[in-house]
C-alpha positions as CSV (number, residue, x, y, z in Angstrom):
1,M,108.2,73.0,108.9
2,N,106.3,74.4,111.5
3,T,102.8,74.1,112.9
4,A,101.6,77.2,110.9
5,Q,102.9,75.6,107.5
6,Q,102.0,72.1,108.1
7,N,98.0,73.0,108.6
8,L,98.3,75.4,105.4
9,P,96.0,73.9,102.9
10,T,97.1,71.8,99.8
11,E,94.5,72.3,97.5
12,A,93.3,75.1,95.5
13,P,90.2,75.9,96.5
14,Q,86.7,75.0,93.9
15,A,85.9,77.4,91.4
16,V,83.9,80.2,92.1
17,S,80.6,81.5,90.5
18,F,79.8,84.3,89.2
19,W,76.7,84.9,91.6
20,Q,79.1,83.5,94.5
21,A,81.4,86.1,94.2
22,L,78.4,89.0,93.4
23,K,77.2,87.4,97.0
24,F,81.0,88.3,98.4
25,W,81.0,91.6,96.6
26,F,77.7,92.9,98.0
27,K,78.9,92.4,101.3
28,L,81.7,94.4,101.2
29,G,80.0,97.5,99.7
30,F,78.7,97.2,103.3
31,I,81.6,96.4,105.3
32,S,84.3,98.6,103.5
33,F,84.6,100.8,106.0
34,G,88.1,102.4,107.1
35,G,89.4,104.2,104.0
36,P,91.3,102.9,101.6
37,A,94.0,100.9,103.5
38,G,91.5,99.6,105.5
39,Q,89.7,98.3,102.6
40,I,92.2,96.7,101.0
41,A,93.1,95.3,104.4
42,I,89.8,93.7,104.3
43,M,89.8,92.4,100.3
44,H,93.4,91.1,101.4
45,E,92.3,88.9,104.5
46,E,88.7,88.0,102.7
47,L,90.4,87.5,99.4
48,V,93.8,86.3,99.6
49,V,94.1,84.8,103.2
50,R,90.6,83.0,103.8
51,R,88.7,82.5,100.3
52,R,92.1,81.9,98.3
53,W,90.6,82.9,95.5
54,L,94.0,84.4,94.1
55,S,97.2,84.5,95.6
56,E,99.5,87.5,97.3
57,K,101.5,88.0,94.9
58,R,98.8,88.4,91.9
59,F,96.9,90.8,94.6
60,L,100.1,93.2,95.0
61,H,100.4,93.0,91.4
62,A,97.0,94.0,90.8
63,L,97.6,96.7,93.5
64,N,100.5,98.2,92.3
65,Y,98.9,98.8,88.9
66,C,95.7,100.2,91.0
67,M,98.3,102.8,92.7
68,V,99.2,104.5,90.0
69,L,95.9,105.9,88.8
70,P,93.8,108.3,89.1
71,G,90.8,107.2,91.2
72,P,90.1,105.5,94.1
73,E,92.9,102.3,94.4
74,A,90.4,100.1,96.4
75,Q,87.3,100.5,94.7
76,Q,89.7,99.9,91.2
77,L,91.5,96.4,93.5
78,A,87.6,95.6,93.7
79,T,87.0,96.4,89.9
80,Y,90.2,94.5,89.2
81,I,89.7,91.0,90.9
82,G,85.8,91.0,89.5
83,W,87.4,91.1,86.4
84,L,90.5,88.7,86.5
85,M,87.7,86.5,87.9
86,H,84.5,87.0,85.8
87,K,85.6,89.0,83.0
88,T,83.8,92.6,82.6
89,R,80.4,91.5,84.2
90,G,82.4,90.7,87.0
91,G,84.9,94.2,87.3
92,I,81.4,95.9,86.6
93,A,79.2,94.2,89.7
94,A,82.5,94.4,92.1
95,G,83.1,98.2,91.5
96,A,79.5,99.0,91.3
97,L,79.2,97.2,94.8
98,F,81.5,98.6,96.0
99,V,80.0,102.4,95.3
100,L,76.2,101.8,95.4
101,P,75.7,100.9,99.2
102,S,77.8,104.2,100.2
103,L,75.6,106.3,97.2
104,L,72.2,105.2,98.9
105,I,73.4,105.5,102.9
106,L,74.9,109.1,101.3
107,I,71.3,110.2,99.5
108,G,69.7,109.5,103.0
109,L,72.1,111.2,105.4
110,S,72.4,114.1,102.9
111,W,69.0,114.9,103.2
112,I,68.6,114.2,107.0
113,Y,71.5,117.0,107.0
114,I,70.1,119.6,104.7
115,A,66.0,119.1,105.7
116,L,66.6,119.0,109.1
117,G,70.2,120.6,110.1
118,H,68.0,123.4,112.4
119,V,67.2,120.6,114.4
120,T,68.8,121.1,117.8
121,W,70.4,117.4,118.2
122,V,71.7,117.8,114.6
123,A,72.8,120.9,114.5
124,G,74.9,120.0,117.7
125,F,76.3,116.8,115.9
126,F,77.7,118.4,113.0
127,Y,78.9,121.4,115.1
128,G,80.9,118.9,117.2
129,I,82.6,116.7,113.9
130,K,83.8,120.1,112.5
131,P,86.9,120.4,114.6
132,A,87.1,116.2,114.2
133,V,87.5,117.1,110.7
134,T,90.2,119.2,110.6
135,A,92.2,117.1,113.4
136,I,91.5,113.9,110.9
137,V,92.9,116.3,107.9
138,L,95.6,117.1,109.5
139,Q,96.0,113.7,110.4
140,A,96.4,112.5,107.0
141,A,98.7,115.0,105.9
142,Y,101.4,114.1,108.7
143,R,100.2,110.2,107.8
144,I,101.1,111.2,104.0
145,G,104.4,113.3,104.9
146,S,106.1,111.0,107.1
147,R,105.9,108.0,104.3
148,A,106.2,110.1,101.4
149,L,109.2,113.0,102.2
150,K,112.2,111.1,102.5
151,N,114.4,113.5,101.6
152,N,115.4,117.6,101.5
153,L,113.1,117.8,97.3
154,L,110.8,116.0,98.2
155,W,110.2,118.0,101.6
156,A,110.8,120.9,98.9
157,I,108.4,119.6,96.7
158,A,105.7,120.0,99.4
159,A,106.4,123.3,100.7
160,A,106.8,124.7,97.0
161,S,102.6,123.5,96.5
162,F,101.5,124.5,99.9
163,V,102.7,128.2,99.2
164,A,101.1,127.6,95.4
165,I,97.9,127.3,96.6
166,F,98.3,129.0,100.2
167,A,99.4,132.1,99.0
168,M,99.1,132.0,95.0
169,N,95.7,130.2,94.9
170,V,97.1,128.1,92.1
171,P,94.6,125.3,91.1
172,F,95.0,121.5,91.7
173,P,95.6,120.3,88.3
174,F,98.6,123.0,88.0
175,I,100.4,121.6,91.1
176,V,99.8,118.1,89.7
177,L,101.2,118.6,86.5
178,A,104.3,120.6,87.7
179,A,104.8,117.7,89.9
180,V,104.6,115.0,86.9
181,V,107.0,117.5,85.1
182,I,109.1,117.7,88.1
183,G,109.3,113.8,88.6
184,F,110.0,112.9,85.4
185,V,112.6,115.0,85.0
186,G,113.8,114.3,88.5
187,G,113.7,110.9,88.2
188,R,116.1,110.7,85.1
189,I,118.9,112.9,86.6
190,S,119.0,111.9,90.1
191,P,116.5,108.7,90.2
192,E,117.6,108.0,93.6
193,S,115.9,110.9,95.0
194,F,112.8,109.5,93.9
195,S,113.4,106.0,95.2
196,V,111.3,106.1,98.4
197,G,110.8,102.6,98.3
198,G,107.2,101.0,98.5
199,G,105.4,98.8,100.6
200,N,103.6,96.8,98.3
201,A,106.4,94.7,97.3
202,A,106.5,92.8,101.0
203,V,107.5,89.2,101.6
204,Q,105.3,87.2,100.0
205,T,103.4,85.2,103.2
206,A,101.8,81.8,101.7
207,F,98.4,80.7,102.4
208,G,98.1,77.6,100.5
209,P,97.3,77.6,97.1
210,A,94.9,79.9,95.7
211,L,92.0,79.6,92.8
212,I,94.5,82.1,90.7
213,D,97.8,81.5,92.2
214,D,100.9,82.8,91.2
215,H,101.7,80.3,87.7
216,T,97.9,80.2,86.7
217,P,97.9,81.5,83.3
218,T,96.5,84.3,82.6
219,P,92.8,83.5,81.3
220,A,91.9,84.1,77.6
221,H,89.7,87.1,78.2
222,A,92.6,89.4,80.7
223,L,95.1,89.2,77.6
224,F,95.4,92.3,75.5
225,S,94.2,92.5,72.3
226,W,93.6,96.1,70.4
227,K,90.2,95.0,69.4
228,R,89.0,95.3,73.0
229,F,90.9,97.6,73.8
230,M,89.2,99.9,71.4
231,Q,86.0,98.2,72.3
232,V,86.6,99.0,76.3
233,L,87.2,103.2,74.9
234,L,84.0,103.4,72.7
235,A,81.7,102.0,75.5
236,G,83.6,104.7,77.9
237,A,83.5,107.4,75.2
238,V,79.2,106.4,74.8
239,L,78.8,106.0,77.9
240,W,80.4,109.5,79.0
241,L,79.1,111.1,75.6
242,V,75.2,109.9,76.0
243,P,74.3,111.3,79.4
244,M,76.5,115.0,79.2
245,G,75.1,115.6,75.2
246,Y,71.4,114.7,76.5
247,L,72.1,117.8,79.7
248,V,74.1,120.0,77.5
249,M,71.2,119.8,74.8
250,N,68.2,119.9,77.5
251,N,69.6,122.4,80.1
252,G,72.6,124.2,78.5
253,W,76.5,124.4,79.6
254,D,75.7,126.7,82.2
255,H,72.9,124.2,84.0
256,T,74.4,123.1,87.4
257,L,74.0,119.8,86.3
258,T,76.2,119.9,83.2
259,Q,79.0,121.9,85.6
260,M,78.7,119.3,87.8
261,S,79.0,116.3,85.1
262,W,81.9,118.2,83.5
263,F,83.7,119.3,86.8
264,F,83.5,115.7,88.3
265,T,84.5,114.2,85.2
266,K,87.7,116.3,85.8
267,T,88.3,115.4,89.4
268,A,88.1,111.6,88.4
269,L,91.6,112.4,86.6
270,L,93.0,114.1,89.3
271,T,92.6,111.8,92.3
272,F,96.1,110.7,92.7
273,G,97.2,110.2,96.1
274,G,94.1,109.2,97.5
275,A,90.4,111.2,98.3
276,Y,92.6,113.7,100.6
277,A,94.8,114.8,97.6
278,V,91.9,115.8,95.5
279,L,89.5,117.6,98.3
280,P,91.6,120.4,97.9
281,Y,90.4,120.7,94.4
282,V,87.1,119.6,95.0
283,N,86.8,122.7,97.8
284,Q,88.3,125.2,95.2
285,G,85.1,124.5,92.8
286,A,82.4,123.2,95.0
287,V,82.4,125.8,97.5
288,E,84.9,129.0,95.7
289,Q,83.6,128.6,92.2
290,F,80.0,127.3,92.4
291,G,78.6,127.9,95.7
292,W,77.3,124.6,95.5
293,V,78.1,124.1,99.1
294,T,79.6,126.3,101.8
295,A,82.7,125.8,103.3
296,T,81.0,124.2,106.5
297,Q,79.2,122.0,104.0
298,M,81.8,120.9,103.0
299,M,83.6,119.8,106.3
300,D,80.4,118.0,106.8
301,G,79.9,116.4,104.1
302,L,84.0,114.8,104.7
303,A,82.8,113.8,108.3
304,L,79.7,112.0,106.8
305,G,82.2,110.5,104.0
306,E,84.3,109.1,106.8
307,T,81.9,107.8,108.7
308,T,79.8,105.4,105.6
309,P,81.5,102.3,103.9
310,G,82.7,103.1,100.0
311,P,86.2,105.2,99.1
312,L,86.4,108.6,101.0
313,I,85.7,110.2,97.5
314,M,81.5,109.7,97.7
315,V,81.9,113.0,99.4
316,V,80.8,114.4,95.9
317,A,77.8,112.6,96.3
318,F,76.9,114.8,99.6
319,V,78.2,117.5,97.1
320,G,76.1,117.0,94.0
321,F,72.9,116.3,96.3
322,V,73.3,119.3,98.8
323,G,73.9,121.4,95.6
324,G,71.2,120.5,93.5
325,Y,68.7,120.6,96.8
326,V,70.0,123.8,97.6
327,K,69.5,125.0,93.9
328,A,66.1,123.6,93.7
329,I,67.6,122.5,90.1
330,L,63.9,120.3,89.1
331,G,61.5,122.9,90.9
332,P,61.0,123.8,94.8
333,D,57.9,121.2,95.1
334,S,61.1,118.4,93.9
335,L,64.1,119.2,96.2
336,F,65.0,115.1,97.6
337,L,64.5,114.3,93.7
338,A,66.9,117.2,92.7
339,G,69.1,116.3,95.5
340,A,69.6,112.5,94.7
341,L,70.0,113.2,91.4
342,A,72.9,115.5,91.0
343,A,74.1,113.3,93.6
344,T,73.3,110.1,91.2
345,L,75.6,111.6,87.9
346,V,78.0,113.3,90.0
347,T,78.6,109.8,91.4
348,W,78.6,108.5,87.8
349,F,81.1,110.8,86.3
350,T,83.4,110.6,89.2
351,F,83.7,106.6,88.7
352,L,83.2,106.3,85.3
353,P,86.9,106.4,84.2
354,S,88.0,103.8,86.9
355,F,86.3,101.5,85.4
356,I,88.1,102.0,81.9
357,F,91.1,102.5,83.2
358,I,90.9,98.8,85.0
359,L,89.0,97.3,81.5
360,A,91.0,98.8,79.2
361,G,94.5,98.8,81.3
362,G,93.9,95.3,82.7
363,P,95.0,93.2,79.9
364,F,98.4,95.7,79.6
365,V,99.2,94.3,83.5
366,E,98.1,91.0,83.1
367,S,99.8,90.3,79.8
368,T,103.3,91.3,80.9
369,H,103.6,91.2,84.6
370,N,106.6,93.7,83.9
371,D,107.1,96.6,86.9
372,L,105.4,99.6,86.3
373,K,107.3,102.7,85.5
374,F,105.6,105.6,86.8
375,T,107.1,105.4,90.4
376,A,109.5,108.8,89.9
377,P,106.1,111.0,88.8
378,L,104.2,109.2,91.4
379,T,106.3,110.3,94.3
380,A,106.6,113.9,92.9
381,I,102.5,114.2,93.3
382,T,102.6,112.5,96.5
383,A,104.8,115.1,97.9
384,A,103.0,117.8,96.0
385,V,100.1,116.3,98.0
386,V,101.4,116.6,101.3
387,G,101.7,120.6,100.9
388,V,97.9,120.5,99.2
389,I,96.9,119.0,102.5
390,L,98.0,121.1,104.7
391,N,96.5,123.9,103.4
392,L,93.0,121.6,103.6
393,A,93.4,121.5,107.1
394,L,94.4,124.9,107.5
395,F,91.2,126.1,105.6
396,F,89.2,124.3,107.8
397,G,90.8,124.8,111.2
398,Y,90.0,128.7,109.8
399,H,86.5,128.1,109.0
400,T,86.0,126.3,112.4
401,L,87.8,128.1,115.2
402,W,86.6,131.7,113.8
403,P,83.5,130.5,111.7
404,Q,82.5,134.2,111.9
405,G,86.4,135.6,110.6
406,L,89.6,136.6,112.2
407,A,88.5,139.8,113.7
408,E,85.7,138.2,116.0
409,S,86.8,135.9,119.0
410,L,88.1,132.4,118.6
411,D,85.1,129.7,119.4
412,V,86.9,128.3,122.2
413,S,84.8,124.8,122.5
414,S,85.6,124.0,119.4
415,A,89.1,124.6,119.7
416,L,89.2,122.5,122.7
417,I,86.9,119.7,120.4
418,A,90.2,119.8,117.5
419,V,93.0,119.7,120.5
420,G,91.3,116.5,122.0
421,A,90.1,115.0,118.4
422,A,94.2,115.6,117.6
423,I,95.1,113.7,120.6
424,A,93.3,111.2,120.5
425,L,94.0,110.8,116.6
426,F,97.9,111.4,116.9
427,K,98.9,110.3,120.6
428,Y,96.3,107.2,121.2
429,K,95.7,106.3,117.5
430,R,92.2,106.3,117.9
431,N,90.0,104.6,115.1
432,V,88.4,107.9,113.2
433,M,84.9,106.5,113.3
434,H,85.2,106.4,116.9
435,V,86.3,109.7,116.9
436,I,83.6,111.8,115.0
437,G,81.2,110.0,117.0
438,V,82.6,111.3,120.2
439,C,82.9,114.9,119.1
440,G,79.1,114.6,117.6
441,L,78.3,113.6,121.1
442,I,79.9,116.2,122.5
443,G,79.0,118.6,120.3
444,I,75.2,118.0,121.0
445,L,75.6,117.7,124.9
446,I,76.8,121.7,123.8
447,K,73.9,122.6,122.2
448,L,71.5,121.0,124.5
449,F,73.1,122.4,127.8
450,P,74.6,125.9,126.8
């Protein structure tokens, strides 16, 4: 027995109260930087290694379920663990506190952006981060592609999805649907082509007995029952229908708030593969279809999302705020309130399905502990997502490097910043927040000393 094993705790930690857990979930909401990988790593370190609230096997079992759901997997994982430990109120508290700090911060940053964007140093900061965002999205395509495209068939799916959205302007939901069909059929015809291996089935490392250990019986509230399942679905339906019905009756179907609520409900059901996967769909709707934000503002919002805690999909709060503010949906005297209301609404409709998925589906997972059987369609979706994200990188690059159109000259300063950001990310593996900060500083200097 080595020294590390000898130093392992021999007893499980004491029971954790709801209020003790609440303090941790509140803290997590403010430190959850680094995208889903970083956020999941933080939860693993805090909950499995340090606090031993649950074993690594139970942690990975929950994560596997969250990975097959649409929506932000890190936020859903926090919801799942909170629910497993302290029932429905624990899940709601953990999931809500994962999002709430990000929402409040983004409302404040969005107001500064839209109200003070003409100030030289603010404009310079955003001038510098636009090229960085292009490099960040390109890196996301590379990172996902290097992990997901393990054979020629998956490469072909990625290429087809790129052509579909770039050359044919096919809506993102149809690309996802096609990928699901290909994965479903292909997984039966050629299962080896869709077996890329998962990183979640890692060798388990012992950290000592956990409060919820490998063989801890499933808590009574986590056992499946049709009554509880229907109660969750009914509650979810009410929580969706009441605000949506109010918006339709008071404002009409074509009102900005109603359309935002409906659009981001659809967005919530399409976020397979992470936030970068659904950003092209948000871009198609928010920029091209509804005009809530411009392409430039979309890039700025993504940069703000990268620099704030919480899920990256919280960029939807920026879209909502800017759209509500610019459209003056509450009149010219209530612009901030209009933006804050729109941001809150789109956040509600984006994350509500995630809570329903966890509270309704969690008992299936905890009661059976069987492996999930969605790997082939998900593998195909991930491959398609690579092509879609590459298209997004080209879209951002075009609007950054040729802001006046291809007929005009290349913005050399932006091009140099983009190349520098790409080198920092790809070669030197620099942190995204550091890259954005440095590029923003360079942009400020360019604007202050032209």
